C-alpha positions as a Python dict, from the first residue, in 0.01 Angstrom:
ca = {
    (1, 'M'): (0, 0, 0),
    (2, 'S'): (-214, -29, -309),
    (3, 'E'): (-444, -309, -395),
    (4, 'V'): (-296, -594, -599),
    (5, 'R'): (-439, -606, -951),
    (6, 'G'): (-383, -804, -1266),
    (7, 'V'): (-179, -636, -1537),
    (8, 'D'): (-194, -771, -1892),
    (9, 'V'): (147, -801, -2054),
    (10, 'S'): (279, -949, -2377),
    (11, 'I'): (611, -1131, -2404),
    (12, 'L'): (721, -1268, -2740),
    (13, 'G'): (366, -1236, -2868),
    (14, 'R'): (213, -1432, -2581),
    (15, 'D'): (-26, -1264, -2341),
    (16, 'F'): (-1, -1303, -1964),
    (17, 'T'): (-172, -1149, -1664),
    (18, 'V'): (64, -1063, -1379),
    (19, 'S'): (-45, -944, -1035),
    (20, 'C'): (118, -636, -887),
    (21, 'T'): (38, -315, -700),
    (22, 'E'): (14, 22, -872),
    (23, 'E'): (351, 118, -721),
    (24, 'E'): (514, -190, -877),
    (25, 'R'): (351, -146, -1219),
    (26, 'A'): (620, 75, -1378),
    (27, 'G'): (896, -161, -1267),
    (28, 'L'): (701, -459, -1393),
    (29, 'M'): (651, -301, -1734),
    (30, 'Q'): (1020, -215, -1753),
    (31, 'A'): (1107, -578, -1676),
    (32, 'V'): (853, -706, -1931),
    (33, 'N'): (994, -480, -2203),
    (34, 'Y'): (1352, -583, -2123),
    (35, 'L'): (1268, -955, -2126),
    (36, 'D'): (1062, -923, -2444),
    (37, 'K'): (1352, -749, -2621),
    (38, 'K'): (1602, -1012, -2504),
    (39, 'M'): (1377, -1294, -2622),
    (40, 'K'): (1314, -1127, -2959),
    (41, 'D'): (1688, -1076, -3007),
    (42, 'I'): (1749, -1446, -2943),
    (43, 'Q'): (1462, -1546, -3170),
    (44, 'A'): (1596, -1321, -3448),
    (45, 'T'): (1925, -1511, -3460),
    (46, 'G'): (1732, -1816, -3578),
    (47, 'K'): (1973, -2044, -3393),
    (48, 'I'): (1731, -2135, -3113),
    (49, 'V'): (1387, -2273, -3187),
    (50, 'G'): (1099, -2296, -2943),
    (51, 'V'): (966, -2044, -2694),
    (52, 'E'): (1079, -2250, -2395),
    (53, 'R'): (1439, -2266, -2517),
    (54, 'I'): (1436, -1896, -2603),
    (55, 'A'): (1305, -1816, -2252),
    (56, 'I'): (1578, -2027, -2091),
    (57, 'M'): (1851, -1860, -2299),
    (58, 'A'): (1712, -1515, -2214),
    (59, 'A'): (1708, -1609, -1844),
    (60, 'L'): (2068, -1728, -1866),
    (61, 'N'): (2177, -1410, -2045),
    (62, 'I'): (2002, -1184, -1794),
    (63, 'T'): (2142, -1384, -1502),
    (64, 'H'): (2491, -1354, -1650),
    (65, 'E'): (2447, -976, -1683),
    (66, 'L'): (2338, -952, -1320),
    (67, 'L'): (2621, -1168, -1188),
    (68, 'S'): (2877, -985, -1401),
    (69, 'A'): (2756, -655, -1261),
    (70, 'K'): (2794, -788, -905),
    (71, 'H'): (3137, -935, -982),
    (72, 'G'): (3261, -603, -1113),
    (73, 'N'): (3216, -446, -769),
    (74, 'F'): (2889, -301, -890),
    (75, 'D'): (2620, -362, -631),
    (76, 'I'): (2290, -249, -780),
    (77, 'G'): (2122, -238, -439),
    (78, 'D'): (2394, -13, -300),
    (79, 'Y'): (2366, 226, -593),
    (80, 'K'): (1988, 235, -559),
    (81, 'R'): (2019, 320, -189),
    (82, 'R'): (2271, 594, -269),
    (83, 'I'): (2049, 739, -541),
    (84, 'D'): (1748, 733, -305),
    (85, 'L'): (1952, 915, -39),
    (86, 'M'): (2064, 1177, -292),
    (87, 'Q'): (1702, 1223, -405),
    (88, 'E'): (1594, 1277, -44),
    (89, 'Q'): (1870, 1535, 4),
    (90, 'I'): (1768, 1715, -316),
    (91, 'D'): (1402, 1716, -207),
    (92, 'E'): (1498, 1855, 135),
    (93, 'A'): (1713, 2126, -21),
    (94, 'L'): (1434, 2224, -259),
    (95, 'D'): (1179, 2230, 24),
    (96, 'A'): (1410, 2445, 238),
    (97, 'S'): (1469, 2695, -39),
    (98, 'S'): (1124, 2688, -200),
    (99, 'G'): (1036, 3031, -64),
    (100, 'K'): (1368, 3176, -180),
    (101, 'L'): (1360, 3071, -546),
    (102, 'F'): (1156, 3363, -681),
}
């Protein structure tokens, strides 16, 4: 496991340092970008004022998306496990046939 390091991120124009490993960095940046977009979308409506209120509304919207996905018989964890298994099978098939490709 990699060493935990601080990663500088910006959300709604505010800078933060978040600790994570190198393996977690890509996922962290994906989450930061998603949250930043959600918060900017809410801010752009002009209906909600204040960073704290915008953050709470973004959290509620993201939570609703997650719960709706689970309610619709869509288990993200299950799909991730299935995708990981398929990736392993593809890797094994490629390794087994690597000498036969050319």
